[in-house]
C-alpha positions in Angstrom: -45.8 -31.9 -85.5 -44.2 -28.9 -87.0 -43.1 -25.9 -85.0 -45.2 -23.3 -86.7 -46.4 -20.7 -84.3 -48.3 -18.4 -86.7 -51.9 -19.3 -87.5 -52.8 -18.6 -91.1 -56.5 -18.3 -90.5 -59.1 -18.1 -87.8 -60.8 -21.3 -86.6 -63.7 -22.3 -88.8 -66.8 -24.3 -88.1 -66.8 -27.6 -90.1 -70.4 -28.0 -90.9 -72.1 -31.2 -92.0 -75.5 -32.3 -93.2 -75.5 -31.6 -96.9 -76.8 -34.6 -98.8 -75.0 -35.0 -102.1 -74.4 -38.0 -104.3 -75.4 -40.4 -101.5 -72.9 -38.8 -99.1 -73.0 -36.4 -96.2 -70.2 -34.0 -96.6 -68.8 -31.0 -94.9 -65.5 -29.2 -94.7 -63.1 -26.3 -94.0 -61.6 -24.2 -96.8 -61.7 -26.7 -99.7 -58.6 -28.4 -101.1 -59.3 -29.1 -104.8 -58.5 -32.8 -105.6 -56.0 -33.2 -108.4 -54.9 -36.1 -110.5 -51.1 -35.6 -110.2 -51.0 -37.0 -106.6 -50.5 -33.6 -104.9 -53.6 -34.2 -102.7 -53.4 -36.9 -100.1 -56.4 -38.5 -98.4 -56.7 -39.4 -94.7 -59.7 -41.6 -94.0 -61.2 -42.9 -90.7 -63.8 -45.7 -90.9 -66.1 -45.3 -87.9 -67.1 -48.6 -86.4 -69.9 -48.8 -83.9 -73.4 -49.7 -83.0 -76.3 -47.4 -82.2 -79.6 -47.9 -80.3 -82.3 -45.3 -81.2 -85.2 -44.0 -79.1 -83.7 -45.4 -75.9 -85.8 -44.7 -72.7 -83.4 -43.5 -70.0 -85.9 -43.9 -67.2 -84.9 -40.6 -65.6 -81.3 -41.8 -65.1 -78.3 -39.5 -65.5 -76.6 -40.1 -68.9 -73.4 -41.0 -67.1 -75.2 -43.7 -65.1 -76.8 -45.0 -68.3 -73.4 -45.3 -69.9 -71.9 -47.1 -66.9 -74.8 -49.6 -66.5 -74.8 -50.5 -70.2 -71.0 -50.8 -70.2 -71.1 -53.2 -67.3 -73.1 -55.6 -69.5 -70.8 -55.4 -72.4 -67.9 -57.9 -72.3 -65.6 -55.9 -74.7 -66.3 -52.3 -73.8 -66.0 -49.9 -70.9 -67.9 -46.7 -70.2 -65.4 -44.6 -72.2 -66.7 -46.3 -75.4 -70.4 -45.8 -74.6 -72.2 -42.5 -75.3 -75.7 -41.6 -74.4 -77.3 -38.6 -76.2 -80.5 -37.2 -74.9 -82.6 -35.8 -77.8 -86.0 -35.0 -76.2 -87.9 -35.7 -73.0 -86.3 -38.7 -71.3 -85.1 -40.6 -74.4 -82.3 -40.4 -77.0 -79.6 -42.5 -78.7 -77.0 -44.7 -77.2 -73.9 -45.7 -79.1 -70.8 -47.8 -78.6 -67.8 -46.7 -80.6 -64.4 -48.2 -81.4 -65.2 -51.5 -79.5 -65.9 -55.0 -80.8 -69.6 -55.0 -79.8 -72.3 -56.5 -82.0 -75.8 -55.4 -82.4 -77.0 -58.5 -80.5 -74.6 -57.7 -77.6 -75.9 -54.2 -77.3 -79.5 -55.4 -77.5 -78.8 -57.8 -74.6 -76.9 -55.1 -72.6 -79.9 -52.7 -72.9 -82.4 -55.4 -72.0 -80.3 -56.5 -68.9 -80.0 -52.8 -67.9 -83.7 -52.2 -68.1 -83.6 -49.6 -70.9 -86.2 -50.0 -73.7 -85.3 -49.0 -77.3 -86.8 -48.7 -80.7 -84.1 -50.1 -83.0 -80.4 -51.0 -83.1 -78.2 -50.6 -86.1 -74.5 -50.6 -87.0 -72.8 -47.1 -87.3 -72.6 -43.9 -85.3 -74.8 -41.0 -84.4 -74.9 -37.8 -86.5 -74.0 -35.9 -83.3 -70.8 -37.8 -82.9 -69.9 -37.4 -86.6 -70.5 -33.7 -86.4 -68.3 -33.4 -83.4 -65.5 -35.3 -85.0 -65.6 -33.2 -88.2 -65.6 -30.0 -86.2 -62.6 -31.1 -84.0 -60.5 -32.3 -86.8 -61.2 -29.1 -88.8 -60.3 -27.0 -85.8 -57.0 -28.8 -85.4 -56.0 -28.4 -89.0 -56.9 -24.7 -88.9 -54.9 -24.1 -85.7 -51.8 -25.5 -87.5 -52.5 -23.4 -90.6 -53.1 -26.4 -92.9 -55.6 -25.6 -95.7 -57.6 -28.9 -95.8 -61.1 -30.2 -96.3 -62.8 -32.5 -93.8 -65.7 -34.6 -95.2 -68.2 -36.9 -93.7 -68.9 -39.8 -96.1 -71.5 -42.5 -95.7 -72.1 -45.5 -98.0 -74.6 -48.3 -97.5 -72.2 -50.3 -95.3 -69.7 -47.8 -93.8 -69.4 -44.4 -92.4 -66.2 -42.4 -93.0 -64.5 -39.2 -91.9 -62.3 -38.1 -94.9 -59.6 -35.4 -94.9 -58.1 -34.0 -98.1 -54.7 -32.4 -97.4 -51.8 -31.2 -99.6 -49.2 -33.8 -100.0 -46.6 -31.5 -98.3 -48.8 -31.4 -95.2 -49.7 -35.1 -95.0 -47.2 -36.0 -92.3 -48.1 -33.1 -90.1 -51.8 -33.6 -90.5 -51.6 -37.3 -89.9 -49.8 -36.7 -86.6 -52.1 -33.9 -85.6 -55.2 -36.0 -86.2 -54.0 -39.3 -84.8 -54.6 -38.7 -81.1 -57.8 -38.2 -79.1 -56.2 -35.1 -77.6 -57.8 -35.4 -74.1 -55.8 -33.0 -71.9 -56.3 -32.7 -68.1 -54.6 -31.4 -65.0 -54.6 -34.3 -62.5 -53.7 -34.3 -58.8 -51.3 -37.0 -57.5 -51.3 -37.3 -53.7 -51.2 -39.6 -50.7 -54.8 -40.4 -49.7 -56.4 -41.4 -46.4 -56.2 -45.1 -47.3 -52.4 -44.9 -47.1 -51.6 -45.1 -50.8 -50.8 -42.7 -53.6 -53.7 -42.0 -55.9 -54.6 -39.5 -58.6 -57.8 -37.6 -59.4 -58.8 -35.2 -62.2 -58.5 -31.5 -61.3 -59.2 -29.7 -64.5 -60.4 -30.7 -67.9 -60.7 -28.8 -71.2 -64.1 -27.5 -70.2 -62.7 -25.8 -67.1 -60.4 -23.5 -69.0 -61.6 -20.0 -70.0 -58.7 -19.2 -72.3 -55.6 -20.8 -73.7 -52.6 -18.6 -74.8 -50.1 -19.3 -77.5 -47.3 -21.7 -76.9 -44.1 -19.8 -75.9 -40.5 -20.7 -75.1 -38.4 -18.4 -72.9 -35.4 -18.6 -70.7 -37.3 -18.3 -67.4 -40.2 -20.7 -67.9 -39.1 -22.8 -70.8 -41.7 -24.1 -73.3 -45.1 -23.4 -71.9 -48.8 -22.5 -72.5 -50.4 -19.8 -70.4 -54.0 -20.6 -69.4 -56.8 -19.1 -67.3 -59.4 -21.1 -65.5 -63.2 -20.5 -65.7 -64.4 -18.7 -62.5 -66.9 -21.5 -61.6 -64.1 -24.1 -61.8 -61.4 -22.0 -60.1 -62.8 -22.1 -56.6 -63.4 -25.8 -56.6 -59.9 -26.5 -58.0 -58.3 -24.2 -55.5 -60.0 -26.0 -52.6 -59.1 -29.4 -54.2 -55.4 -28.4 -54.1 -55.6 -27.3 -50.5 -57.4 -30.5 -49.4 -55.0 -32.8 -51.3 -51.9 -31.0 -50.0 -50.5 -29.6 -53.2 -51.1 -26.2 -51.8 -49.8 -27.0 -48.3 -48.2 -24.4 -46.1 -44.8 -23.7 -47.6 -45.7 -25.2 -50.9 -44.9 -28.7 -52.3 -41.9 -30.1 -54.1 -42.7 -32.7 -56.7 -40.3 -35.6 -57.3 -42.8 -37.6 -59.3 -40.5 -38.7 -62.1 -37.6 -39.9 -59.9 -39.4 -40.9 -56.7 -43.2 -41.2 -57.1 -43.6 -43.2 -53.8 -42.3 -40.5 -51.5 -43.0 -37.3 -53.4 -45.0 -34.3 -52.1 -48.4 -34.0 -53.8 -48.1 -33.1 -57.4 -50.0 -31.6 -60.3 -49.8 -33.7 -63.5 -50.2 -32.5 -67.0 -51.9 -35.5 -68.7 -52.5 -36.0 -72.4 -54.4 -39.2 -73.5 -53.5 -40.9 -70.2 -49.8 -40.1 -70.6 -48.1 -37.7 -68.1 -46.3 -35.0 -70.0 -45.1 -33.0 -67.0 -45.4 -32.8 -63.2 -45.4 -29.8 -61.0 -45.0 -28.8 -57.4 -46.1 -25.5 -56.0 -44.0 -22.6 -54.8 -44.8 -21.1 -51.4 -46.2 -17.8 -52.7 -48.7 -19.5 -55.0 -49.7 -22.0 -52.3 -50.4 -19.1 -49.9 -52.8 -17.5 -52.4 -54.5 -20.9 -52.8 -54.8 -21.2 -49.0 -56.2 -17.7 -48.5 -58.5 -18.0 -51.4 -57.2 -15.1 -53.5 -55.9 -17.2 -56.4 -59.4 -17.9 -57.6 -60.0 -14.2 -58.1 -57.5 -14.2 -61.0 -57.0 -17.9 -61.8 -54.0 -18.0 -64.2 -51.0 -20.2 -64.5 -48.7 -21.8 -67.1 -48.5 -25.4 -68.3 -44.8 -26.2 -69.0 -43.7 -28.9 -71.3 -40.5 -30.5 -72.5 -40.5 -28.8 -75.9 -42.1 -26.0 -77.8 -43.6 -28.5 -80.2 -45.3 -30.3 -77.3 -46.5 -27.0 -75.9 -48.1 -26.2 -79.3 -49.8 -29.6 -79.4 -51.2 -29.1 -75.9 -52.5 -25.7 -76.9 -54.2 -27.1 -80.1 -55.8 -29.9 -78.2 -57.1 -27.6 -75.5 -58.7 -25.3 -78.0 -60.1 -27.9 -80.4 -61.2 -30.4 -77.8 -60.9 -34.2 -77.5 -62.2 -36.7 -80.0 -64.7 -39.2 -78.5 -62.5 -42.2 -79.3 -59.0 -42.9 -80.5 -58.9 -42.2 -84.2 -57.7 -44.7 -86.8 -56.5 -43.0 -89.9 -55.5 -44.5 -93.2 -53.5 -42.5 -95.8 -54.0 -43.1 -99.5 -53.7 -41.4 -102.9 -57.5 -41.8 -103.4 -60.5 -41.4 -101.0 -62.4 -44.5 -99.9 -65.3 -43.3 -102.1 -65.4 -41.8 -105.6 -63.9 -38.3 -105.7 -66.9 -37.2 -107.9 -69.2 -37.8 -104.9 -67.1 -35.7 -102.6 -68.8 -32.3 -103.1 -66.9 -29.5 -101.4 -68.7 -27.2 -99.0 -67.0 -24.2 -97.4 -68.1 -23.4 -93.8 -70.3 -20.3 -93.6 -69.4 -19.2 -90.1 -66.6 -19.3 -87.6 -66.5 -21.7 -84.7 -67.5 -19.7 -81.6 -67.4 -22.6 -79.3 -63.7 -23.2 -79.1 -61.7 -21.8 -76.2 -60.3 -18.4 -77.0 -56.6 -17.7 -77.3 -56.1 -14.1 -76.0 -52.8 -12.4 -75.6 -51.3 -12.9 -72.1 -49.0 -10.4 -70.5 -45.6 -11.8 -69.4 -46.4 -11.1 -65.8 -49.5 -13.2 -65.9 -47.7 -16.0 -67.7 -45.0 -16.2 -65.1 -47.3 -15.9 -62.0 -47.6 -19.6 -62.2 -47.0 -23.1 -61.1 -43.3 -23.9 -60.7 -42.2 -27.0 -62.6 -40.4 -29.2 -60.1 -39.7 -32.2 -62.3 -40.5 -33.9 -65.6 -42.4 -37.1 -66.1 -42.2 -38.4 -69.7 -44.5 -41.2 -70.8 -45.6 -42.5 -67.4 -49.0 -44.1 -67.5 -51.6 -43.3 -64.9 -55.1 -44.7 -64.2 -57.7 -42.1 -64.8 -61.0 -41.4 -66.4 -60.2 -38.9 -69.1 -63.7 -38.5 -70.6 -64.7 -34.9 -71.1 
């Protein structure tokens, strides 16, 4: 990823749904395809299987996903998505896993969920979400690109047209799910260290711009939604992160004897670990932190901080993307009709200016943890 910190345009909504030439297309500000090779194409062939008009029997969607996943030999609940459309029914899809239509049929039957039909592919809701997220990421980085949704008789594609000069940056930017969370690592009542999710993207009210300064290093200032702040505050007290006198995190060097830690996690990889200074711990313990819930997420580099900020604002993709770069799109260029978005995306987390005082009234970074894997459920 490049180290650009200036956004060239505001985030735009990547709309889909226009039927043209047998394709469903959508996009951000259009990039005009040329024959001299100056446009590069990044394509993602979506693999999956979908059951329509599934009767969920009053079960929570998360429970439906878990029950169906238990019956699938090559998929877990992270690959299964239930979408309620009306009443107590909707679609259920399995993405990015080697699951056949027959296997999904058996899994639904064994789980007790009736359905109308099962076909290969993905839902329109998922494709809309993917197009929107990819477009938001490109726009955050200032890359003028077009994101398309393309559907042929046998395959469904997400196609991105980018200038050749931006191909490497765009490819890196779009090649990760981008699931960011703040996890809590602590010694539990069973006598072993464990970790649990504290905050996910939906819990943040605002995300500031990535900054690098002498006092805090590379970091992203954030604020937490009021509804999530009190629960998170109590969670930190209960797990001992906000213990009396604060906590000192030695997660990287000594994870088996460390005080409780906060972990900055991206796609199941720990990017940083934090303890808590005594003053902040005291505000957690007396409940006052939740009245103005701000802190900073520190990283090992400005580029990493920028990436975290982009992922928090754009959101996580439902599954790990698989992009292929080429000089031509996977379908005829004449069928890729450009469509410029008509409105801005109002659903992304805002990026207000943060005062330096608010940015530094924060969690103290007590150690770094580069690339350590943790077991977690990172679905958002």
